[in-house]
Residue, then its C-alpha position, 0 to 999 in steps of 0.5 A: m391339296a385337292k381343293w387347290k387342284s379343283i377346277s373352280t380354283k383353277i378358273l379363280i386363279s387364271y381369271l384373277s391373274v389375267v385381270v391382274f396382268t392386264f391391269l399391270v401392263t396398262a398401268l406400266a404402259f400408262y404411267p410414262i404417258l401420264v408423267g409426260v402429260l403432266e410435266r407438259r400440262a404444267e409447263i403450258s400452265l407455268e408459261k401462261q401464268a408467266w405471261e399474265i404477270a409479264y403483261t401486268l408488270g409491263s402495263g405499270a399500273l400497279p407496283p408489283e407488291e400490289i399486283d394480285t397475281p395467281s399463286t396456283i396453276p390449274l393441273l389435271g383438274r386441281a389447283v397447284e401451288s406455284g411461285y414467280l420471280w421478277i428479275d432484271l437484265q443482270d439476273i438480280i431478283i427485284f420481286s419475289s413471291h417466296s421471299q423467304h427462299f428467293p430474297v429480293g436483291l440476290a442474284i439467280d446464280q447465288l440461290p441455294e436451289t438453281l432455277r435455270e439449267d446451265r445452257a444458253f437461251d434467248r431472253s427475248q422469248a419464253n424458255i422452259f427449264k427443268n432440273d432436279h428441283f423445279l420446273v420453270a417457265e421464263v418469259p420477257v417483260s416490256i419494261g425490262g427483265t424477265v418473269l420466272t414462274f416455277l413449280s416444285i418438282s416434289t409437287l409433281q412427284a406427289m402427283y405421280r404418287e397420288t396417281l399411282l395410288m389411285i391406279f392401284g386403288s382401281l386395281l383393288a376395286a377391279l380385283v374385288m369385282a373380278l372375284l364377285i364375277a369369278f364366283f358367279l362364273i365358277s358357280y355357273l360352270v361348276k354346278p353342271l360339272r358336279s351334276l355330271e360327276g354324280y351322274a357319271r357315278a350313278v351310271g357307273n353303278r348301273q343306274f341307267d335310267r337317270r337322266l340329266e336335265v337340259n336347260s340350256y344350248d351351250e356346250l355343257a348342255q351338248l355334253a349333258i345330251a351326249f352323256n344321256e345318249m351314252a346312258a341309254r346305250l349302256k342300259s340297252y347294251d346291259e339289258s342285251r348283255r344280261r339277256f345273253f348270258q341268261n340264254a347262253s347259260h340256258e343254251l349251254k345247260t340243255p345239252l350238258m344236261s343231256i349228255n351228263g344224264y346218258a353218260e351216267g346212264i352209260r357208266d351204270g349199265l343202264f343202256t345195252g344193245p341198240a339203246l347204248d347205240n342211241a345213247l352214244d348217238i344223242i351224246h354226239k349230237e348234243s356235244m356237236r350242238l354245244r360246240n356249235v353254240v360255243e363256237n357262235m358265242i365266240d364269234i358274237t364276242i369277237l364281233e362285239q369287240s373293237h378291231n381294225h378292219y382290213f377289208l379287200p375285194h373278193d369274188l362273191s361267187f368264189i366265196m359261195k363255192q367255198v361256203m358250199e363246201t362247208v354246208g354241202g354235206y349238211a344239205l345232202e343230209q337234209d335232201v335239200r338242193i341249192e341253187i347259186e345264181i350269182p354272176p362270176r366276178t361280182w365283187v364285194i369289199g370285205d373281210w374274207d372270214q366274216l363274209h364266209s361266216l356270214f353266208t355259212n350261217l345264212l345257208s345253214n339257217a335256210i337248209r334248216h327251215t326249208t322244204s326242198k330247195v334254197t336259192v342264193h342270187a345276187v344283183l348289182i344295183n346302183g353300186k350295191n350288191i342285192i343278195k337274197v337267200v330264199d327258201d320254199g319252207a313255211g317262212f317267217t312267223p310274226e314272232d320270228l319277224k319280230h325276234a329273229f335277230d335276238y340272241f338265242y332265238a331259235g324259232a320253231k326249229s332247234g338251233s343255236g339262235l345266234g345265226l341271224t344275230i351273227v349275220q346281222k353284226i357282220v353285215a353292219e360291220h360291212a356297212g351294209s343292210i339286212r331284212i327279212f320278210n316272206a315271199a309272195q309265193g311262200g317261203a322266207v327270204v333274207e335279203i342282204i345289201l352290201p357295197a360293191i366295186a366295179r366288175k374287174r375285166 
């Protein structure tokens, strides 16, 4: 059953169906034309033969029995047997080429098979008659009477049947040719499809290094290129996920081990007095670190999933005020001054929560790595908001510049290592761009470009 549902079978059946349908429609349309043409040719040939015989009889050079009259007429390239009668004005047969069927001396209307139609006609000109048995041409003779040349309808019907057999023979030959063409066509189409099937199965088994060969420029080649690109992206994604989970397990394991060790020490009474307070403080800090890692991992997971965007215009200066309420305490704790240089009513299009998370992560990272001050300023250039977060710390190391956006890369100072990764993904969601570099006077710079809208009045 599955074989009958295969694409090769469907192509073969469809191709043959088209060939048969086209041929039958052509044959059905051609057959009535063929019958009409054949009869008209027969009428012309019979009339021509009748005039030739009438002329010969009218000359009186030879008696009728000695006249060498043609016994066939040309029809579609073939010689078809015909007969003729010479009759007088009383319709009595004077001479017959087929005396056994049309005896001399017998009247036309006494014949068992009539030759004429029952209608009025002019004996002084050529007339054509047709009935169930004969096709007849009758012309006048100058010395009296008329000549009738006739062709059996059964002879015409035999030619019709032969023509039909030729048509069906041509159909059979066309089907054979169609089968051969279809097999070549199926082989051409199905072979790359089977390669795609095997390739898809390999990709499904995580064999991302396999590649399809592209040897043409047709649609199948474009599909193969798309499959290769898909495999490359899947490989990159798979490697990224592997690194993510390896690093995640490490980042989660470290604070958990610390919390577990100090908790067991407290339970066993190993810590007392100031040591106990210190152990509790470490447990609290590690649990907060663990919470931050988990929250960032959740954010990363959400950002990597497909979801609908509901972007609205937001005032960037107001977003920064809300972000300052979130990170202000951390800045005071680290004795860091934050300067916001964003003109009021600077509008961006985006998701409020994501934009808030973006700048929260940026300022948290800057506070962690700066010496005393973090500056945030924005300018509108050519319909784009260029936002820079600058600190006066040690700046990025070459290793930082290379891996800052990698999962769990924390650099020299501790952190979840997901802050800039989250920032990069949010910027990409908002059709923006991000780059990091060191300022000429020292310190790190994170530059973000986001689409803007005209400032509202």
